Structure formats: C-alpha cells, structure tokens
All heavy atoms as TSV, in Angstrom:
chain	resi	resn	atom	element	x	y	z
A	1	MET	N	N	-9.843	-210.217	-150.962
A	1	MET	CA	C	-9.424	-209.902	-152.171
A	1	MET	C	C	-8.467	-208.764	-152.173
A	1	MET	O	O	-7.449	-208.742	-152.893
A	1	MET	CB	C	-10.724	-209.581	-153.092
A	1	MET	CG	C	-10.271	-209.371	-154.602
A	1	MET	SD	S	-9.785	-211.020	-155.229
A	1	MET	CE	C	-9.726	-210.601	-156.954
A	2	ASP	N	N	-8.758	-207.777	-151.344
A	2	ASP	CA	C	-7.781	-206.667	-151.223
A	2	ASP	C	C	-6.436	-206.955	-150.760
A	2	ASP	O	O	-5.436	-206.522	-151.159
A	2	ASP	CB	C	-8.382	-205.540	-150.272
A	2	ASP	CG	C	-9.604	-204.869	-150.845
A	2	ASP	OD1	O	-9.697	-204.834	-152.086
A	2	ASP	OD2	O	-10.455	-204.250	-150.104
A	3	GLN	N	N	-6.448	-207.978	-149.829
A	3	GLN	CA	C	-5.147	-208.487	-149.273
A	3	GLN	C	C	-4.301	-209.125	-150.445
A	3	GLN	O	O	-3.102	-208.924	-150.422
A	3	GLN	CB	C	-5.409	-209.600	-148.192
A	3	GLN	CG	C	-4.168	-210.154	-147.559
A	3	GLN	CD	C	-3.448	-209.078	-146.806
A	3	GLN	OE1	O	-3.997	-208.058	-146.253
A	3	GLN	NE2	N	-2.102	-209.209	-146.710
A	4	VAL	N	N	-4.969	-209.774	-151.393
A	4	VAL	CA	C	-4.252	-210.486	-152.567
A	4	VAL	C	C	-3.608	-209.395	-153.275
A	4	VAL	O	O	-2.448	-209.386	-153.738
A	4	VAL	CB	C	-5.180	-211.399	-153.318
A	4	VAL	CG1	C	-4.518	-211.838	-154.594
A	4	VAL	CG2	C	-5.525	-212.544	-152.402
A	5	ILE	N	N	-4.376	-208.372	-153.646
A	5	ILE	CA	C	-3.929	-207.273	-154.553
A	5	ILE	C	C	-2.689	-206.605	-153.799
A	5	ILE	O	O	-1.700	-206.243	-154.394
A	5	ILE	CB	C	-5.035	-206.262	-154.775
A	5	ILE	CG1	C	-6.075	-206.935	-155.756
A	5	ILE	CG2	C	-4.419	-205.043	-155.490
A	5	ILE	CD1	C	-7.290	-206.096	-155.935
A	6	LEU	N	N	-2.864	-206.350	-152.467
A	6	LEU	CA	C	-1.785	-205.658	-151.802
A	6	LEU	C	C	-0.545	-206.586	-151.804
A	6	LEU	O	O	0.594	-206.066	-151.877
A	6	LEU	CB	C	-2.112	-205.377	-150.341
A	6	LEU	CG	C	-3.103	-204.208	-150.158
A	6	LEU	CD1	C	-3.564	-204.084	-148.714
A	6	LEU	CD2	C	-2.437	-202.923	-150.576
A	7	ASP	N	N	-0.717	-207.863	-151.612
A	7	ASP	CA	C	0.476	-208.741	-151.683
A	7	ASP	C	C	1.178	-208.774	-153.016
A	7	ASP	O	O	2.394	-208.872	-153.058
A	7	ASP	CB	C	-0.016	-210.238	-151.231
A	7	ASP	CG	C	-0.296	-210.289	-149.752
A	7	ASP	OD1	O	0.124	-209.382	-148.998
A	7	ASP	OD2	O	-0.960	-211.293	-149.405
A	8	GLU	N	N	0.317	-208.744	-154.066
A	8	GLU	CA	C	0.896	-208.773	-155.417
A	8	GLU	C	C	1.650	-207.453	-155.641
A	8	GLU	O	O	2.812	-207.487	-156.235
A	8	GLU	CB	C	-0.209	-208.763	-156.439
A	8	GLU	CG	C	-0.832	-210.173	-156.524
A	8	GLU	CD	C	-1.913	-210.374	-157.556
A	8	GLU	OE1	O	-2.173	-209.287	-158.316
A	8	GLU	OE2	O	-2.639	-211.335	-157.583
A	9	ILE	N	N	1.155	-206.278	-155.162
A	9	ILE	CA	C	1.818	-205.067	-155.373
A	9	ILE	C	C	3.176	-205.055	-154.462
A	9	ILE	O	O	4.236	-204.664	-154.989
A	9	ILE	CB	C	0.955	-203.901	-154.950
A	9	ILE	CG1	C	-0.156	-203.658	-155.915
A	9	ILE	CG2	C	1.771	-202.609	-154.725
A	9	ILE	CD1	C	-1.310	-202.737	-155.427
A	10	ARG	N	N	3.145	-205.517	-153.284
A	10	ARG	CA	C	4.246	-205.629	-152.468
A	10	ARG	C	C	5.402	-206.593	-153.005
A	10	ARG	O	O	6.538	-206.281	-153.028
A	10	ARG	CB	C	3.821	-206.178	-151.104
A	10	ARG	CG	C	4.807	-206.000	-150.023
A	10	ARG	CD	C	4.350	-206.787	-148.905
A	10	ARG	NE	N	4.344	-206.297	-147.664
A	10	ARG	CZ	C	3.577	-206.687	-146.731
A	10	ARG	NH1	N	2.766	-207.610	-146.886
A	10	ARG	NH2	N	3.627	-206.182	-145.424
A	11	LEU	N	N	4.834	-207.769	-153.543
A	11	LEU	CA	C	5.803	-208.629	-154.216
A	11	LEU	C	C	6.489	-208.025	-155.439
A	11	LEU	O	O	7.698	-208.179	-155.630
A	11	LEU	CB	C	5.097	-209.981	-154.577
A	11	LEU	CG	C	5.942	-210.985	-155.426
A	11	LEU	CD1	C	7.059	-211.560	-154.508
A	11	LEU	CD2	C	4.958	-212.212	-155.817
A	12	LYS	N	N	5.637	-207.324	-156.265
A	12	LYS	CA	C	6.190	-206.636	-157.398
A	12	LYS	C	C	7.322	-205.613	-157.048
A	12	LYS	O	O	8.310	-205.511	-157.647
A	12	LYS	CB	C	5.040	-205.941	-158.175
A	12	LYS	CG	C	5.367	-205.388	-159.539
A	12	LYS	CD	C	4.129	-204.911	-160.195
A	12	LYS	CE	C	4.499	-204.406	-161.660
A	12	LYS	NZ	N	3.355	-203.934	-162.222
A	13	ASN	N	N	7.088	-204.918	-155.991
A	13	ASN	CA	C	8.004	-203.862	-155.545
A	13	ASN	C	C	9.221	-204.547	-154.964
A	13	ASN	O	O	10.417	-203.988	-155.230
A	13	ASN	CB	C	7.385	-202.935	-154.373
A	13	ASN	CG	C	6.294	-201.993	-155.081
A	13	ASN	OD1	O	6.473	-201.631	-156.227
A	13	ASN	ND2	N	5.418	-201.629	-154.274
A	14	VAL	N	N	9.066	-205.629	-154.302
A	14	VAL	CA	C	10.310	-206.334	-153.792
A	14	VAL	C	C	11.168	-206.890	-154.849
A	14	VAL	O	O	12.316	-206.837	-154.889
A	14	VAL	CB	C	9.802	-207.468	-152.799
A	14	VAL	CG1	C	10.965	-208.431	-152.444
A	14	VAL	CG2	C	9.241	-206.910	-151.476
A	15	LEU	N	N	10.504	-207.417	-155.927
A	15	LEU	CA	C	11.166	-208.026	-157.052
A	15	LEU	C	C	11.931	-206.952	-157.839
A	15	LEU	O	O	13.017	-207.044	-158.263
A	15	LEU	CB	C	10.272	-208.770	-157.961
A	15	LEU	CG	C	9.730	-210.130	-157.444
A	15	LEU	CD1	C	8.692	-210.700	-158.431
A	15	LEU	CD2	C	10.889	-211.041	-157.283
A	16	LYS	N	N	11.329	-205.790	-157.921
A	16	LYS	CA	C	11.935	-204.628	-158.674
A	16	LYS	C	C	13.211	-204.192	-157.888
A	16	LYS	O	O	14.180	-203.958	-158.478
A	16	LYS	CB	C	11.000	-203.482	-158.770
A	16	LYS	CG	C	9.948	-203.553	-159.872
A	16	LYS	CD	C	9.045	-202.323	-159.926
A	16	LYS	CE	C	8.030	-202.367	-160.972
A	16	LYS	NZ	N	7.129	-201.152	-160.994
A	17	THR	N	N	13.064	-204.140	-156.600
A	17	THR	CA	C	14.238	-203.590	-155.748
A	17	THR	C	C	15.287	-204.630	-155.876
A	17	THR	O	O	16.450	-204.268	-155.994
A	17	THR	CB	C	13.686	-203.459	-154.338
A	17	THR	OG1	O	12.626	-202.587	-154.282
A	17	THR	CG2	C	14.876	-202.999	-153.452
A	18	ALA	N	N	14.915	-205.913	-155.830
A	18	ALA	CA	C	16.026	-206.912	-155.774
A	18	ALA	C	C	16.722	-206.886	-157.310
A	18	ALA	O	O	17.836	-207.096	-157.253
A	18	ALA	CB	C	15.353	-208.351	-155.680
A	19	LEU	N	N	15.964	-206.812	-158.314
A	19	LEU	CA	C	16.457	-206.792	-159.543
A	19	LEU	C	C	17.459	-205.458	-159.743
A	19	LEU	O	O	18.569	-205.673	-160.346
A	19	LEU	CB	C	15.417	-206.691	-160.685
A	19	LEU	CG	C	15.828	-206.679	-162.152
A	19	LEU	CD1	C	16.728	-207.905	-162.359
A	19	LEU	CD2	C	14.664	-206.598	-163.042
A	20	ILE	N	N	17.055	-204.432	-159.283
A	20	ILE	CA	C	17.907	-203.180	-159.331
A	20	ILE	C	C	19.154	-203.404	-158.544
A	20	ILE	O	O	20.240	-203.093	-159.022
A	20	ILE	CB	C	17.118	-202.019	-158.760
A	20	ILE	CG1	C	16.006	-201.552	-159.824
A	20	ILE	CG2	C	18.070	-200.786	-158.515
A	20	ILE	CD1	C	15.014	-200.550	-159.361
A	21	GLU	N	N	19.089	-203.950	-157.394
A	21	GLU	CA	C	20.333	-204.264	-156.596
A	21	GLU	C	C	21.256	-205.215	-157.270
A	21	GLU	O	O	22.476	-205.006	-157.286
A	21	GLU	CB	C	19.906	-204.874	-155.192
A	21	GLU	CG	C	19.255	-203.821	-154.261
A	21	GLU	CD	C	18.986	-204.412	-152.996
A	21	GLU	OE1	O	19.477	-205.585	-152.566
A	21	GLU	OE2	O	18.143	-203.924	-152.207
A	22	VAL	N	N	20.704	-206.241	-157.890
A	22	VAL	CA	C	21.461	-207.219	-158.648
A	22	VAL	C	C	22.266	-206.513	-159.854
A	22	VAL	O	O	23.445	-206.714	-160.064
A	22	VAL	CB	C	20.737	-208.446	-159.165
A	22	VAL	CG1	C	21.488	-209.249	-160.242
A	22	VAL	CG2	C	20.321	-209.272	-157.942
A	23	LEU	N	N	21.551	-205.679	-160.550
A	23	LEU	CA	C	22.076	-205.013	-161.653
A	23	LEU	C	C	23.231	-204.097	-161.170
A	23	LEU	O	O	24.162	-203.890	-161.906
A	23	LEU	CB	C	21.010	-204.322	-162.453
A	23	LEU	CG	C	20.022	-205.136	-163.219
A	23	LEU	CD1	C	18.933	-204.249	-163.933
A	23	LEU	CD2	C	20.680	-206.088	-164.210
A	24	GLU	N	N	22.946	-203.376	-160.088
A	24	GLU	CA	C	24.014	-202.442	-159.593
A	24	GLU	C	C	25.214	-203.206	-159.114
A	24	GLU	O	O	26.383	-202.708	-159.331
A	24	GLU	CB	C	23.350	-201.571	-158.591
A	24	GLU	CG	C	22.382	-200.531	-159.108
A	24	GLU	CD	C	21.715	-199.767	-157.923
A	24	GLU	OE1	O	21.896	-200.087	-156.736
A	24	GLU	OE2	O	21.004	-198.840	-158.219
A	25	GLU	N	N	25.017	-204.263	-158.316
A	25	GLU	CA	C	26.084	-204.997	-157.801
A	25	GLU	C	C	26.858	-205.917	-158.797
A	25	GLU	O	O	28.000	-206.113	-158.682
A	25	GLU	CB	C	25.617	-205.805	-156.678
A	25	GLU	CG	C	25.169	-205.081	-155.486
A	25	GLU	CD	C	24.550	-206.067	-154.374
A	25	GLU	OE1	O	24.618	-207.187	-154.451
A	25	GLU	OE2	O	23.901	-205.409	-153.458
A	26	ARG	N	N	26.187	-206.294	-159.801
A	26	ARG	CA	C	26.836	-207.182	-160.789
A	26	ARG	C	C	26.797	-206.577	-162.071
A	26	ARG	O	O	26.449	-207.183	-163.243
A	26	ARG	CB	C	26.093	-208.528	-160.830
A	26	ARG	CG	C	25.946	-209.318	-159.535
A	26	ARG	CD	C	27.407	-209.808	-159.266
A	26	ARG	NE	N	27.328	-210.656	-158.130
A	26	ARG	CZ	C	27.960	-211.697	-157.928
A	26	ARG	NH1	N	28.856	-212.187	-158.858
A	26	ARG	NH2	N	27.878	-212.488	-156.857
A	27	ARG	N	N	27.135	-205.269	-162.197
A	27	ARG	CA	C	27.010	-204.500	-163.472
A	27	ARG	C	C	27.893	-205.090	-164.538
A	27	ARG	O	O	27.570	-205.266	-165.633
A	27	ARG	CB	C	27.478	-203.136	-163.214
A	27	ARG	CG	C	27.339	-202.182	-164.408
A	27	ARG	CD	C	27.757	-200.750	-164.018
A	27	ARG	NE	N	26.975	-200.286	-162.880
A	27	ARG	CZ	C	25.957	-199.363	-163.100
A	27	ARG	NH1	N	25.640	-198.888	-164.277
A	27	ARG	NH2	N	25.309	-198.912	-162.044
A	28	ALA	N	N	29.186	-205.594	-164.226
A	28	ALA	CA	C	30.016	-206.135	-165.258
A	28	ALA	C	C	29.488	-207.347	-165.710
A	28	ALA	O	O	29.539	-207.692	-167.015
A	28	ALA	CB	C	31.435	-206.448	-164.571
A	29	LEU	N	N	28.884	-208.224	-165.010
A	29	LEU	CA	C	28.377	-209.536	-165.377
A	29	LEU	C	C	27.144	-209.183	-166.371
A	29	LEU	O	O	27.089	-209.875	-167.443
A	29	LEU	CB	C	27.866	-210.404	-164.269
A	29	LEU	CG	C	27.208	-211.647	-164.625
A	29	LEU	CD1	C	28.131	-212.613	-165.482
A	29	LEU	CD2	C	26.653	-212.356	-163.364
A	30	PHE	N	N	26.291	-208.302	-165.944
A	30	PHE	CA	C	25.157	-207.988	-166.793
A	30	PHE	C	C	25.672	-207.321	-168.165
A	30	PHE	O	O	25.027	-207.663	-169.122
A	30	PHE	CB	C	24.289	-206.950	-166.069
A	30	PHE	CG	C	23.102	-206.498	-166.823
A	30	PHE	CD1	C	21.996	-207.379	-167.035
A	30	PHE	CD2	C	23.025	-205.268	-167.421
A	30	PHE	CE1	C	20.926	-206.951	-167.797
A	30	PHE	CE2	C	21.949	-204.892	-168.140
A	30	PHE	CZ	C	20.839	-205.789	-168.341
A	31	SER	N	N	26.707	-206.604	-168.126
A	31	SER	CA	C	27.206	-205.947	-169.299
A	31	SER	C	C	27.770	-207.005	-170.301
A	31	SER	O	O	27.527	-206.992	-171.437
A	31	SER	CB	C	28.327	-204.922	-169.027
A	31	SER	OG	O	27.817	-203.859	-168.250
A	32	GLU	N	N	28.477	-208.018	-169.714
A	32	GLU	CA	C	28.939	-209.161	-170.525
A	32	GLU	C	C	27.814	-209.901	-171.132
A	32	GLU	O	O	27.915	-210.256	-172.350
A	32	GLU	CB	C	29.831	-210.048	-169.693
A	32	GLU	CG	C	31.109	-209.379	-169.320
A	32	GLU	CD	C	31.987	-210.310	-168.272
A	32	GLU	OE1	O	31.676	-211.553	-168.269
A	32	GLU	OE2	O	32.766	-209.759	-167.657
A	33	LEU	N	N	26.834	-210.216	-170.369
A	33	LEU	CA	C	25.624	-210.962	-170.911
A	33	LEU	C	C	24.912	-210.209	-172.033
A	33	LEU	O	O	24.545	-210.790	-173.051
A	33	LEU	CB	C	24.639	-211.254	-169.811
A	33	LEU	CG	C	25.146	-212.260	-168.720
A	33	LEU	CD1	C	24.151	-212.371	-167.570
A	33	LEU	CD2	C	25.412	-213.648	-169.325
A	34	PHE	N	N	24.811	-208.943	-171.806
A	34	PHE	CA	C	24.134	-208.058	-172.781
A	34	PHE	C	C	24.992	-207.987	-174.068
A	34	PHE	O	O	24.476	-208.165	-175.237
A	34	PHE	CB	C	23.855	-206.669	-172.208
A	34	PHE	CG	C	23.089	-205.784	-173.089
A	34	PHE	CD1	C	21.714	-206.036	-173.245
A	34	PHE	CD2	C	23.691	-204.668	-173.724
A	34	PHE	CE1	C	20.938	-205.248	-174.041
A	34	PHE	CE2	C	22.855	-203.874	-174.514
A	34	PHE	CZ	C	21.515	-204.073	-174.700
A	35	ALA	N	N	26.290	-207.842	-173.872
A	35	ALA	CA	C	27.171	-207.806	-175.081
A	35	ALA	C	C	27.092	-209.138	-175.869
A	35	ALA	O	O	27.109	-209.129	-177.071
A	35	ALA	CB	C	28.580	-207.513	-174.622
A	36	GLU	N	N	27.045	-210.206	-175.169
A	36	GLU	CA	C	27.043	-211.498	-175.851
A	36	GLU	C	C	25.684	-211.670	-176.562
A	36	GLU	O	O	25.711	-212.224	-177.673
A	36	GLU	CB	C	27.168	-212.659	-174.862
A	36	GLU	CG	C	28.642	-212.840	-174.355
A	36	GLU	CD	C	28.823	-214.028	-173.329
A	36	GLU	OE1	O	28.035	-215.063	-173.590
A	36	GLU	OE2	O	29.652	-214.020	-172.583
A	37	ALA	N	N	24.582	-211.244	-176.000
A	37	ALA	CA	C	23.251	-211.372	-176.679
A	37	ALA	C	C	23.278	-210.446	-177.926
A	37	ALA	O	O	22.868	-210.865	-178.947
A	37	ALA	CB	C	22.196	-210.793	-175.740
A	38	LEU	N	N	23.945	-209.320	-177.825
A	38	LEU	CA	C	24.001	-208.396	-179.039
A	38	LEU	C	C	24.912	-209.051	-180.160
A	38	LEU	O	O	24.547	-208.985	-181.262
A	38	LEU	CB	C	24.512	-207.079	-178.654
A	38	LEU	CG	C	23.657	-206.131	-177.889
A	38	LEU	CD1	C	24.337	-204.856	-177.601
A	38	LEU	CD2	C	22.391	-205.855	-178.730
A	39	GLU	N	N	25.939	-209.746	-179.788
A	39	GLU	CA	C	26.823	-210.437	-180.680
A	39	GLU	C	C	26.095	-211.556	-181.331
A	39	GLU	O	O	26.207	-211.796	-182.577
A	39	GLU	CB	C	28.051	-210.922	-180.022
A	39	GLU	CG	C	29.019	-209.808	-179.695
A	39	GLU	CD	C	30.284	-210.286	-178.762
A	39	GLU	OE1	O	30.327	-211.631	-178.510
A	39	GLU	OE2	O	31.007	-209.540	-178.333
A	40	ASP	N	N	25.386	-212.248	-180.571
A	40	ASP	CA	C	24.567	-213.411	-181.176
A	40	ASP	C	C	23.475	-212.971	-182.114
A	40	ASP	O	O	23.253	-213.469	-183.191
A	40	ASP	CB	C	23.856	-214.147	-179.995
A	40	ASP	CG	C	24.736	-214.950	-179.092
A	40	ASP	OD1	O	25.963	-215.108	-179.543
A	40	ASP	OD2	O	24.371	-215.398	-178.009
A	41	ILE	N	N	22.847	-211.788	-181.835
A	41	ILE	CA	C	21.908	-211.252	-182.815
A	41	ILE	C	C	22.633	-210.846	-184.054
A	41	ILE	O	O	22.088	-211.080	-185.140
A	41	ILE	CB	C	21.127	-210.071	-182.122
A	41	ILE	CG1	C	20.203	-210.586	-180.947
A	41	ILE	CG2	C	20.289	-209.271	-183.177
A	41	ILE	CD1	C	19.729	-209.471	-180.063
A	42	ALA	N	N	23.729	-210.139	-183.976
A	42	ALA	CA	C	24.520	-209.765	-185.136
A	42	ALA	C	C	24.984	-210.903	-185.917
A	42	ALA	O	O	24.894	-210.811	-187.145
A	42	ALA	CB	C	25.731	-208.802	-184.664
A	43	LEU	N	N	25.449	-211.906	-185.306
A	43	LEU	CA	C	25.864	-213.092	-186.020
A	43	LEU	C	C	24.626	-213.726	-186.777
A	43	LEU	O	O	24.725	-214.135	-187.912
A	43	LEU	CB	C	26.439	-214.100	-185.045
A	43	LEU	CG	C	26.988	-215.438	-185.760
A	43	LEU	CD1	C	27.990	-215.063	-186.739
A	43	LEU	CD2	C	27.594	-216.324	-184.669
A	44	LEU	N	N	23.462	-213.782	-186.098
A	44	LEU	CA	C	22.265	-214.320	-186.718
A	44	LEU	C	C	21.874	-213.532	-187.952
A	44	LEU	O	O	21.609	-214.096	-189.014
A	44	LEU	CB	C	21.202	-214.459	-185.737
A	44	LEU	CG	C	19.835	-214.876	-186.259
A	44	LEU	CD1	C	19.909	-216.364	-186.665
A	44	LEU	CD2	C	18.762	-214.770	-185.184
A	45	ASN	N	N	21.939	-212.236	-187.786
A	45	ASN	CA	C	21.633	-211.312	-188.934
A	45	ASN	C	C	22.623	-211.514	-190.132
A	45	ASN	O	O	22.249	-211.578	-191.246
A	45	ASN	CB	C	21.553	-209.884	-188.526
A	45	ASN	CG	C	20.333	-209.577	-187.677
A	45	ASN	OD1	O	19.278	-210.228	-187.807
A	45	ASN	ND2	N	20.428	-208.590	-186.847
A	46	ALA	N	N	23.917	-211.692	-189.822
A	46	ALA	CA	C	24.965	-211.896	-190.837
A	46	ALA	C	C	24.651	-213.233	-191.536
A	46	ALA	O	O	24.825	-213.350	-192.743
A	46	ALA	CB	C	26.320	-211.783	-190.253
A	47	ILE	N	N	24.308	-214.219	-190.831
A	47	ILE	CA	C	24.026	-215.530	-191.406
A	47	ILE	C	C	22.794	-215.517	-192.279
A	47	ILE	O	O	22.853	-215.985	-193.419
A	47	ILE	CB	C	23.772	-216.592	-190.285
A	47	ILE	CG1	C	25.119	-216.951	-189.632
A	47	ILE	CG2	C	23.251	-217.888	-190.956
A	47	ILE	CD1	C	24.945	-217.755	-188.276
A	48	LYS	N	N	21.806	-214.744	-191.868
A	48	LYS	CA	C	20.658	-214.710	-192.705
A	48	LYS	C	C	20.962	-213.841	-193.963
A	48	LYS	O	O	20.395	-214.186	-195.066
A	48	LYS	CB	C	19.471	-213.986	-191.885
A	48	LYS	CG	C	18.752	-214.880	-190.936
A	48	LYS	CD	C	17.723	-214.078	-190.183
A	48	LYS	CE	C	16.996	-215.018	-189.138
A	48	LYS	NZ	N	15.964	-214.285	-188.506
A	49	GLU	N	N	21.794	-212.879	-193.802
A	49	GLU	CA	C	22.087	-212.009	-195.025
A	49	GLU	C	C	22.986	-212.866	-195.877
A	49	GLU	O	O	22.847	-212.833	-197.126
A	49	GLU	CB	C	22.869	-210.710	-194.521
A	49	GLU	CG	C	23.248	-209.849	-195.651
A	49	GLU	CD	C	23.983	-208.610	-195.223
A	49	GLU	OE1	O	23.645	-208.116	-194.057
A	49	GLU	OE2	O	24.882	-208.116	-195.924
A	50	GLY	N	N	23.850	-213.640	-195.362
A	50	GLY	CA	C	24.736	-214.520	-196.175
A	50	GLY	C	C	23.969	-215.484	-196.962
A	50	GLY	O	O	24.451	-216.086	-198.090
A	51	GLU	N	N	22.867	-215.984	-196.429
A	51	GLU	CA	C	22.009	-216.963	-197.143
A	51	GLU	C	C	21.504	-216.475	-198.440
A	51	GLU	O	O	21.111	-217.246	-199.323
A	51	GLU	CB	C	20.902	-217.509	-196.272
A	51	GLU	CG	C	21.476	-218.382	-195.088
A	51	GLU	CD	C	20.325	-218.725	-194.094
A	51	GLU	OE1	O	19.187	-218.137	-194.156
A	51	GLU	OE2	O	20.545	-219.658	-193.347
A	52	ASN	N	N	21.373	-215.160	-198.611
A	52	ASN	CA	C	20.818	-214.548	-199.765
A	52	ASN	C	C	21.862	-213.984	-200.747
A	52	ASN	O	O	21.500	-213.229	-201.647
A	52	ASN	CB	C	19.844	-213.349	-199.257
A	52	ASN	CG	C	18.696	-213.901	-198.501
A	52	ASN	OD1	O	18.128	-215.033	-198.637
A	52	ASN	ND2	N	18.358	-213.215	-197.536
A	53	THR	N	N	23.061	-214.353	-200.548
A	53	THR	CA	C	24.052	-213.909	-201.460
A	53	THR	C	C	24.874	-215.055	-202.068
A	53	THR	O	O	24.683	-216.149	-201.575
A	53	THR	CB	C	25.179	-213.026	-200.636
A	53	THR	OG1	O	25.738	-213.785	-199.611
A	53	THR	CG2	C	24.528	-211.764	-200.067
A	54	LYS	N	N	25.607	-214.797	-203.112
A	54	LYS	CA	C	26.318	-215.840	-203.708
A	54	LYS	C	C	27.516	-216.323	-202.940
A	54	LYS	O	O	27.946	-215.506	-202.059
A	54	LYS	CB	C	26.789	-215.465	-205.102
A	54	LYS	CG	C	27.841	-214.441	-205.197
A	54	LYS	CD	C	28.341	-214.199	-206.636
A	54	LYS	CE	C	29.530	-213.275	-206.449
A	54	LYS	NZ	N	30.648	-213.705	-207.329
A	55	ALA	N	N	27.966	-217.552	-203.167
A	55	ALA	CA	C	29.141	-218.049	-202.405
A	55	ALA	C	C	30.440	-217.425	-202.895
A	55	ALA	O	O	30.484	-216.977	-203.926
A	55	ALA	CB	C	29.189	-219.601	-202.608
A	56	ALA	N	N	31.394	-217.288	-201.984
A	56	ALA	CA	C	32.647	-216.725	-202.214
A	56	ALA	C	C	33.718	-217.837	-202.046
A	56	ALA	O	O	33.505	-218.713	-201.231
A	56	ALA	CB	C	32.990	-215.566	-201.264
A	57	SER	N	N	34.766	-217.743	-202.890
A	57	SER	CA	C	35.827	-218.680	-202.824
A	57	SER	C	C	36.837	-218.355	-201.660
A	57	SER	O	O	36.687	-217.240	-201.043
A	57	SER	CB	C	36.639	-218.786	-204.041
A	57	SER	OG	O	37.408	-217.475	-204.181
A	58	LYS	N	N	37.545	-219.319	-201.198
A	58	LYS	CA	C	38.573	-219.094	-200.164
A	58	LYS	C	C	39.506	-217.944	-200.490
A	58	LYS	O	O	39.782	-217.053	-199.655
A	58	LYS	CB	C	39.304	-220.331	-199.842
A	58	LYS	CG	C	38.663	-221.418	-199.056
A	58	LYS	CD	C	39.555	-222.508	-198.731
A	58	LYS	CE	C	38.879	-223.580	-197.968
A	58	LYS	NZ	N	39.744	-224.775	-197.719
A	59	GLU	N	N	39.823	-217.924	-201.697
A	59	GLU	CA	C	40.838	-216.895	-202.221
A	59	GLU	C	C	40.238	-215.487	-202.069
A	59	GLU	O	O	40.934	-214.482	-201.627
A	59	GLU	CB	C	41.264	-217.087	-203.632
A	59	GLU	CG	C	42.164	-218.321	-203.833
A	59	GLU	CD	C	41.283	-219.642	-203.876
A	59	GLU	OE1	O	40.056	-219.688	-204.103
A	59	GLU	OE2	O	41.894	-220.662	-203.509
A	60	GLU	N	N	38.942	-215.327	-202.406
A	60	GLU	CA	C	38.303	-214.043	-202.298
A	60	GLU	C	C	38.172	-213.534	-200.835
A	60	GLU	O	O	38.473	-212.387	-200.465
A	60	GLU	CB	C	36.824	-214.142	-202.898
A	60	GLU	CG	C	36.726	-214.244	-204.292
A	60	GLU	CD	C	35.394	-214.487	-204.835
A	60	GLU	OE1	O	34.696	-215.334	-204.358
A	60	GLU	OE2	O	34.994	-213.685	-205.711
A	61	ILE	N	N	37.882	-214.570	-199.926
A	61	ILE	CA	C	37.828	-214.215	-198.596
A	61	ILE	C	C	39.205	-213.838	-197.971
A	61	ILE	O	O	39.300	-212.843	-197.209
A	61	ILE	CB	C	37.358	-215.445	-197.704
A	61	ILE	CG1	C	35.818	-215.698	-198.249
A	61	ILE	CG2	C	37.357	-215.223	-196.270
A	61	ILE	CD1	C	35.211	-216.925	-197.715
A	62	TYR	N	N	40.192	-214.609	-198.366
A	62	TYR	CA	C	41.633	-214.171	-197.897
A	62	TYR	C	C	41.996	-212.883	-198.403
A	62	TYR	O	O	42.686	-212.155	-197.625
A	62	TYR	CB	C	42.629	-215.352	-198.309
A	62	TYR	CG	C	42.447	-216.603	-197.508
A	62	TYR	CD1	C	42.466	-217.910	-198.131
A	62	TYR	CD2	C	42.331	-216.543	-196.095
A	62	TYR	CE1	C	42.308	-219.033	-197.357
A	62	TYR	CE2	C	42.200	-217.828	-195.350
A	62	TYR	CZ	C	42.172	-219.000	-195.973
A	62	TYR	OH	O	41.992	-220.154	-195.280
A	63	LYS	N	N	41.718	-212.564	-199.540
A	63	LYS	CA	C	42.048	-211.235	-200.110
A	63	LYS	C	C	41.415	-210.053	-199.238
A	63	LYS	O	O	41.972	-209.106	-199.031
A	63	LYS	CB	C	41.598	-211.068	-201.588
A	63	LYS	CG	C	42.476	-211.830	-202.550
A	63	LYS	CD	C	42.006	-211.678	-203.984
A	63	LYS	CE	C	42.842	-212.463	-204.968
A	63	LYS	NZ	N	42.294	-212.419	-206.323
A	64	ILE	N	N	40.181	-210.372	-198.913
A	64	ILE	CA	C	39.513	-209.337	-198.174
A	64	ILE	C	C	40.116	-209.131	-196.708
A	64	ILE	O	O	40.252	-208.070	-196.259
A	64	ILE	CB	C	37.959	-209.679	-197.985
A	64	ILE	CG1	C	37.191	-209.551	-199.352
A	64	ILE	CG2	C	37.233	-208.782	-197.005
A	64	ILE	CD1	C	35.840	-210.103	-199.468
A	65	ILE	N	N	40.370	-210.274	-196.141
A	65	ILE	CA	C	40.941	-210.349	-194.807
A	65	ILE	C	C	42.298	-209.610	-194.800
A	65	ILE	O	O	42.726	-208.792	-193.992
A	65	ILE	CB	C	41.084	-211.804	-194.200
A	65	ILE	CG1	C	39.638	-212.342	-193.991
A	65	ILE	CG2	C	41.873	-211.805	-193.015
A	65	ILE	CD1	C	39.642	-213.729	-193.608
A	66	GLU	N	N	43.196	-209.938	-195.807
A	66	GLU	CA	C	44.512	-209.426	-195.916
A	66	GLU	C	C	44.467	-207.898	-196.243
A	66	GLU	O	O	45.258	-207.205	-195.722
A	66	GLU	CB	C	45.261	-210.153	-196.999
A	66	GLU	CG	C	45.752	-211.517	-196.652
A	66	GLU	CD	C	46.380	-212.311	-197.721
A	66	GLU	OE1	O	46.607	-211.649	-198.838
A	66	GLU	OE2	O	46.663	-213.450	-197.622
A	67	ALA	N	N	43.537	-207.518	-197.023
A	67	ALA	CA	C	43.405	-206.032	-197.286
A	67	ALA	C	C	42.979	-205.266	-196.059
A	67	ALA	O	O	43.380	-204.118	-195.831
A	67	ALA	CB	C	42.295	-205.834	-198.343
A	68	LYS	N	N	42.230	-205.808	-195.088
A	68	LYS	CA	C	41.811	-205.135	-193.843
A	68	LYS	C	C	42.843	-205.274	-192.787
A	68	LYS	O	O	42.844	-204.482	-191.836
A	68	LYS	CB	C	40.485	-205.659	-193.433
A	68	LYS	CG	C	39.410	-205.401	-194.412
A	68	LYS	CD	C	38.044	-205.595	-193.759
A	68	LYS	CE	C	37.022	-205.253	-194.864
A	68	LYS	NZ	N	35.815	-204.817	-194.313
A	69	ALA	N	N	43.875	-206.144	-192.974
A	69	ALA	CA	C	44.892	-206.238	-191.873
A	69	ALA	C	C	45.917	-205.289	-191.899
A	69	ALA	O	O	46.163	-204.488	-192.746
A	69	ALA	CB	C	45.464	-207.808	-191.981
C-alpha cells in the first residue's frame, strides 16, 4: 500500500513538472487559449443579458456603431 501512495505522489509531481514546462515553453499558445476562453465567456454573458432586453432596430444599431467610429 505504501508503494501505491509513493507512486501516486511521484506521478503527481511528474505531471506538475510537465505542466509547468508546457506552460513555460508554449506561453503564447496558452495565452491565446485563455484569451479565447474569456472572449467566449464574455459573449455568453452578453447574449444572456440581451435576452432580457427589448429588441433594437437595425437603424438604432447603426447609429450606435457610427457614433463610436
């Protein structure tokens, strides 16, 4: 039983080390994935918020877009 516990601890440490190495070596990729996940969450929140508001016409939307441009 002690051997199994030691193997689990050893495996956990190896996985932690490997994960840290991947994050350090592939920092840009990880950053892109994280940014995409945050964008997806923000979009989901915007959609949910939009479901609880009244509909807007195309003209209203274009006015808002043009005012910000």
